[in-house]
N, C-alpha and C positions, 0 to 999 in steps of 0.2 A: 504494500500500500504506500509506504514511504517512497519507494522507487517511482511508482506511478505519479505521485504528487511532484516529485523532482522533475520528471519528464514533462509534465504539464507546465510547470513553472518555466522550464527551459524553453519549451516551444513558445510560450507567451512572450518571453524575452526576445527570442529570435525574430518572431513576427513583428514585434514592436520596433526592432532595429530596422528590419527590411522596409516597413511601411513608413518610416520617418524620412520623408523626402521634401519636407517644407524648407524653403529658403530662409535662413536666419541671418538678419543683418545685425552685426555686433555693433553696439554703441561705443565708438572709440573716442577717446579724448583728442581734441585737435589743438596742437601747440600753435603758438604765435608764428605767423609766416616768417621765414628767413629769406633774405636776399641771396640770390644765386648769381654769381658773376662768372660768365664764360668769357675769359679774356685770353684767348690763345691766338697770338700774332704769328702767322706763318708766311714766310717769304719763299714762294716757289722759285726754284732756280730758273735762271734765264728769263725772269720777268722783273719789272721794276719794284714790285711789292708795294705799290702806292695805295692800293685799295685794301683796306682792312676792316674787320667787323668785330664788335664786342656785343654780346647778348646778355641782357638782364631779365631774369624771371624771379618768381618767388615760389617757395614751397607751398603745397596745398594739402587738403585732407586726403585720406587714403582712398575714398570712394570717388574722388573727382576724376573726370576723364580729360580735363584740359589743364595746361600749364599756364598760369597767369603771367602775362608780360609785365615787367616793371617799367612803367613809362614815366617820362618827365625828368629823367636824370640828366646830370651834366657830367660828361666824361672827357678826360684828357690823358694823353700819354706823353711824357717828356723825356727826351734824350739828355740825361744829366752828365754824360761823359764829355760833351763838347765844352770848349772854353766859354761859349755863349750857348747855354742850354736852349734847345728848340722844343716847343710844345705843339702837339697835334691834337686838334679837337675832333671828337667823334659825335656826330649829329644824328639824332633819332630819325629813322625812316617812318614817318607817320606816327602811329601809336602802337608799334609792333614790338617794342622792347629791343629792337636791333639798331645799334648805333654804328654809323659808317664814317670812315675817314677816307678821303680820296687823294690826299697829298702826303701820305706817310712816307718817311725816308728810313728804310731799314739799314743799319750798320752793324755787322757782326762784331761781337766782343765788346760792344758798347753797353752801358747800363741805362735802363729805362725805368721810369716811375709811373705807375698807374694811379690816377685820382678819380674817384667816383663820388659825386654829391647826390644823395638820394634821400628825400623826406627828412631833411635836417641832419642827416648823418654823413660823415666823411670817411670814406674807405680808401686805403692806400696800400700799395705794394711795390717792391722794387726787384728787378730781375735782370740777368744778363742775356743779351741776344746771342744765342748759341749757333755756331757754324755746324754744317752737316756735310759729310763726305758724299761723293757721287755713288749711285748704284752702278757698279761696273760691269756686271754680267748676271744672266739668269740661266738656270739649268732645270731641265725636266727629267724625271725618272719615274719608274713604276716600283712601288713597294707593297709588301704584303699587308693587308688590313688585319683588324682584330680577329675576324673570323676566317682568315686565310685568303680572302678575295684580293684582287689587285686594285690598288688605289694610286692615283696620281700624287706625286710630290714635286713641288716647284720651289727651288731655292733662289734667292737673290743675294748678291754679295756686295760688300763695300770694304774699303781699306781703312783699318783703324790707325789712328795716330799714336805711335808708341811713346811719344814724349809726354803724354798726359793720360790721366784716367778719364775714360769717356763713358757716357750713358746714352742710350738710344731708345726711341719709341718707334716701333715698326708697325705697319698696318697692311692688311690684305683685304681687298674688296672684290667679291665675286658679283658680276653684273646680274646674276640670277638670284642673289640673296639680298634681302633688304638692308641688313646692317653689316658694316665692316667688322673685322676682328683685329684686335691690337695686342701687342706684347711689349713689355719693358725689359731691356737687356743692358748688360754692362760688359766691359772688356777685361774683366778680372783674369780670365784664363786665355785671352786672345790678344794680349797687349802687343800692338804693332803688327798684327797679322791680318790676313784677309778674313773678315767675319761674314756670317750669313744668317739669314732667317728663312724659315720654310713654311709653306702652306700646303696642307695635304688633307685628304678625306674622300669618302665615297660620294660626296656631293659634287665633285669636280668631274667634268666630262669633256671629251674632245670638242673643240670649238668654243669653249667658255672663254670669256674675256676677263682677265684678272688685272687689277691695278694695285701695285705695291707702293708703299710709301716709307720713307726713312727720315727721321728727325734726330738731330743731336739735341740732347736735353740736359738740364742741370741735375745734380745728384738729388736735390730736394724734390724736383718734379718726378724723377725716377721712383723715389720712395713713395710719393703720393700715388702715382699711377699703378705701382705694384700692389698697393693696398686696395685701390679702387677696383682694379681688375679682379683681385681676389674676392672682394665683396660681391661683385657682379656675378661671379661664377659659383658662389656659395649657396648651399641648401637645395639646389635643383628645383626651385619653385615651391618648396614646402611652405604652405601658408602658416604653419604653426611653429616654424623654426624661430630661434631667438633672433631678435632684431640686431643687426650689426651696429657698432658704435658709429656716431657721427664722424665723418672724415673731414678734418679741418685742412684748409689750404694755406696759402701764404699771404692772404689778403686780410688786413687788420682794420677794424672799426676804430678810428681815432677818437670819435665822439663818445662811444660806449664800448670799450673793449670786450665786455661780457656778451654783447649782442653781435657776435662775429658772423660774417657771411659765409656761404659755401662757395666753392669754386677755386680757381687757381689762375694766377697771372704768369704766363710764360711766353717767351719769344724765341723763334728758331727758324733757320732755313728748313726747307722741306724738298726732298727729291722724290719724283714719281717715276715708275716704270710700268708701262702697259704690256701685258703678255697674253697671247692667245694660245690656249692649250692645244698641243699638236696630237 
């Protein structure tokens, strides 16, 4: 009799779990919005680099499908390495939160300061304009995949400067995939040698167009991107995983240091290489 009761209770529990299909909205606490400053100045090789963009947004609540633009800011970037510092103004394009400068002058190894005035707060940061080596060659090969199938592997190479410690941000964009992939590298084990990054996977097929990118970056930005990429790849989409810690960049709120913004100010040359899979 006891066994029968246990079976009945078990069945009731199972049917209760199976029939529980209602959508439940969890009432989450919403923190005060933070300013997000996307200030990545990139000078594409063999161009003037005169047109640059900085984007401002704010954080929003978990259920929101839109990213609010931060409008009405005043933004400037100053080359402070010159005997007479030169300031470049970034003007907002309508009310998009995108601020454009059309007369920027990039000079590698010079120091630049970012200043953002937004809603009575002043945000600043200073960084070096980093040089970037050229992508010198690209190679294609076939490698065994995880399940033994053949997959394409494409490598692109550049020459490291052996006279200094270098850090790099590499990217790969497949025209058939919405988002590019990135990686942060250093020359600890390749000092002064030919370095490479590779892109591989069963999502690559003959005829695909790939765009590779290479940027020389500062050690601070390397550390930042390493942590950011780790957070982006953590938990595999598990909605009940522990939330990662807030990642702080190199931009400081001079008005109220405790109310720090998100994002990073960095400047570098960037080299691109377009490759068609053979």
